[in-house]
C-alpha positions in Angstrom: -10.6 13.2 -24.4 -11.2 10.2 -22.5 -13.8 9.5 -19.5 -12.9 6.7 -16.9 -15.1 5.7 -14.3 -14.7 4.1 -11.1 -16.3 4.7 -7.7 -15.7 7.5 -5.9 -15.1 7.8 -1.8 -15.9 11.6 -1.5 -17.4 13.9 -3.8 -14.0 16.7 -4.0 -13.1 17.6 -7.4 -9.9 18.4 -8.9 -7.9 19.2 -11.8 -4.0 18.7 -12.6 -1.5 16.5 -13.4 -1.1 12.9 -13.3 1.8 10.9 -11.6 1.9 7.2 -12.2 2.9 5.1 -9.4 4.3 1.9 -10.1 5.5 -0.3 -6.9 8.8 -2.0 -6.9 8.6 -5.7 -6.8 10.3 -7.6 -4.5 11.8 -10.6 -5.5 12.5 -13.4 -2.6 14.8 -16.0 -3.3 14.0 -19.7 -1.4 17.8 -20.1 0.2 18.3 -23.1 2.0 19.8 -22.2 5.5 21.2 -24.7 8.0 19.9 -23.0 11.1 16.3 -22.7 12.0 17.1 -20.6 15.1 19.4 -17.8 13.4 16.5 -17.7 10.5 14.1 -16.9 13.6 15.8 -14.5 15.8 16.5 -12.7 12.4 12.7 -12.7 12.1 11.9 -11.6 15.4 14.8 -8.6 15.1 12.8 -8.1 11.8 8.9 -7.3 13.7 10.6 -5.2 16.4 12.2 -2.5 14.1 9.3 -2.9 12.1 7.5 -1.7 15.4 9.3 1.1 15.4 8.6 2.2 11.7 4.8 1.5 12.2 5.1 3.9 15.4 6.7 6.8 13.5 4.1 6.5 10.9 1.0 6.3 13.3 2.6 9.4 14.2 3.0 10.8 10.8 -0.7 9.8 10.5 -2.2 11.1 13.3 -1.0 15.0 11.9 -3.0 13.9 8.9 -5.8 12.0 9.6 -6.4 12.3 13.4 -5.9 9.7 16.2 -9.1 7.5 15.6 -8.0 6.8 11.7 -4.2 6.5 12.7 -4.8 3.3 14.4 -5.4 1.4 11.5 -1.3 1.7 11.9 -2.0 -0.2 15.4 -3.7 -3.1 13.6 -1.0 -3.4 11.2 1.6 -3.5 14.7 -0.8 -5.9 16.2 -0.7 -8.1 13.0 2.7 -7.5 12.8 3.1 -9.7 16.1 0.2 -12.1 15.2 0.8 -15.3 17.0 -1.2 -17.5 13.9 1.5 -15.3 11.4 4.7 -15.7 13.5 4.0 -19.3 14.1 3.2 -20.1 10.5 6.4 -18.2 9.4 8.8 -20.0 12.1 7.1 -23.8 11.1 8.3 -22.8 7.3 11.8 -21.9 8.6 12.2 -24.8 11.1 10.5 -27.5 8.6 11.8 -26.4 5.3 15.5 -24.9 6.2 14.8 -21.6 4.7 15.5 -17.8 5.0 13.6 -15.8 7.1 12.9 -13.7 4.1 11.2 -16.2 2.1 9.1 -17.8 5.0 7.7 -14.5 5.3 6.5 -13.8 1.8 4.9 -17.6 1.8 3.1 -16.9 4.9 1.7 -13.4 3.7 1.1 -15.5 -0.1 -1.3 -17.8 2.6 -2.7 -15.5 4.5 -3.9 -13.2 1.6 -5.5 -15.8 0.0 -6.9 -16.7 2.8 -8.9 -13.1 3.3 -9.2 -12.5 -0.2 -11.6 -16.2 -0.3 -14.1 -14.6 2.6 -17.1 -13.5 1.8 -17.2 -10.1 4.0 -15.9 -7.5 2.5 -14.5 -5.9 4.8 -12.5 -9.4 5.8 -11.8 -9.3 2.0 -9.7 -6.3 2.1 -7.1 -7.1 5.0 -5.2 -8.7 2.4 -3.8 -5.6 1.8 -2.7 -4.9 5.6 -0.9 -9.0 5.2 0.8 -7.7 1.9 1.7 -4.0 3.6 3.1 -5.8 6.5 4.9 -8.6 4.6 6.7 -6.4 2.2 8.1 -3.9 5.5 9.2 -7.1 7.1 11.2 -8.6 3.9 12.5 -4.9 3.5 13.8 -4.9 7.0 15.4 -8.7 6.3 16.9 -8.0 3.1 18.7 -4.6 4.2 16.6 -2.2 1.9 16.6 1.2 3.0 13.2 2.3 4.7 11.1 4.6 2.2 10.3 8.1 3.8 8.3 10.9 2.1 11.2 11.9 0.1 10.8 8.8 -2.2 7.7 10.0 -3.1 8.2 13.3 -3.3 7.8 13.1 -7.2 4.0 12.4 -6.8 4.1 16.3 -5.1 1.0 18.1 -5.7 -0.1 15.8 -8.6 -2.6 13.3 -9.1 -1.6 10.0 -8.0 -2.7 6.9 -10.4 -1.8 3.4 -9.7 -2.9 -0.3 -9.2 -3.7 0.3 -5.6 -2.2 1.4 -2.8 -0.9 0.3 0.5 -2.0 2.2 4.1 1.7 3.3 4.6 2.0 4.9 1.0 -0.9 7.0 1.7 0.7 8.6 4.5 3.7 9.1 2.6 1.8 10.7 -0.3 0.1 13.3 2.4 3.3 14.7 3.4 3.9 15.3 -0.2 0.6 17.1 -0.9 -1.2 14.4 -3.1 -4.0 16.2 -5.2 -6.0 12.7 -5.8 -6.0 9.3 -5.2 -7.1 7.0 -8.3 -6.7 3.0 -8.4 -7.5 0.8 -11.1 -8.2 -1.7 -8.8 -9.1 -2.0 -4.9 -11.9 -2.1 -2.3 -13.7 0.7 -1.0 -13.4 -1.0 2.3 -9.7 -1.6 2.5 -7.8 0.3 5.2 -5.8 2.8 2.2 -9.2 4.1 0.8 -10.3 4.4 4.7 -7.7 6.6 5.1 -7.4 8.5 1.9 -11.6 9.4 2.2 -11.3 11.1 4.9 -8.6 13.8 2.9 -10.2 16.6 1.5 -9.0 15.5 -1.9 -10.9 13.2 -4.2 -10.7 9.3 -4.2 -11.6 6.9 -6.7 -11.6 3.7 -7.0 -12.1 0.6 -9.9 -11.4 2.7 -12.9 -9.5 -0.4 -14.5 -7.1 -1.6 -17.1 -7.2 1.8 -18.7 -6.1 4.3 -15.7 -3.1 1.9 -16.0 -2.9 1.5 -20.0 -3.9 5.4 -21.3 -2.6 7.5 -18.2 0.8 9.0 -18.0 2.9 11.2 -15.7 2.3 14.5 -16.6 -1.2 14.1 -18.3 -3.4 16.4 -17.2 -6.9 14.8 -15.7 -9.9 16.6 -14.2 -11.4 14.3 -11.1 -14.9 14.7 -10.4 -15.9 13.1 -7.2 -19.4 13.8 -7.3 -20.1 11.7 -10.5 -17.0 9.3 -10.0 -15.4 10.0 -13.3 -12.2 11.2 -14.5 -11.6 13.0 -17.7 -8.2 12.3 -19.7 -6.7 15.2 -21.7 -4.6 13.6 -24.2 -3.6 16.4 -26.0 -2.2 17.9 -23.1 2.0 18.2 -22.7 3.5 15.2 -20.9 6.6 15.1 -18.9 8.6 12.8 -16.5 9.1 14.1 -13.0 
């Protein structure tokens, strides 16, 4: 038996099986292109598709967390069309003659660094929103299929363990009746945390590397939101969903 400690966002408790969620890392290549106009057009089209997806996510979020918290996705819509972000992407495309995917990724990296360096914890946590928006735009530009609730079904009725969550992932896991959310890192001020702690399930952030190194899918966990602890029963049988 091992005990992990972190910061609890509510006082709920649960015992259940772990599901380790590992986000696939997207590798974006830098490709030189002859037409900046064409790439800027692709970027603009991706923005519109992203807005459509975010509208759907917001509607789903309303049924899960209510209208007020679902407005987080309205913020994502605003950020998707943000003038500073859009101008930076188009500038990289036109000056460096590169593909839109690379321009979005580079802009996301630059903006995330700016937010992460801020003294205010709430503003610092906005770097996760920039990452979520960038990942969505790059997925659209790359032609990757939009993730649906079915893509998260392997975590159904389980305690989700990961490095950190994106707001969109919280909603998708909610559709599969997640029993709790545990993160190795992350901030209690992030929009993901704000969404998660509104649910009637335990949420603990900042559990550190032990969560990633010691917990396996199928392990038996007891999550105590009152104490901010997770008890790992290392003798339990593990399985892969």
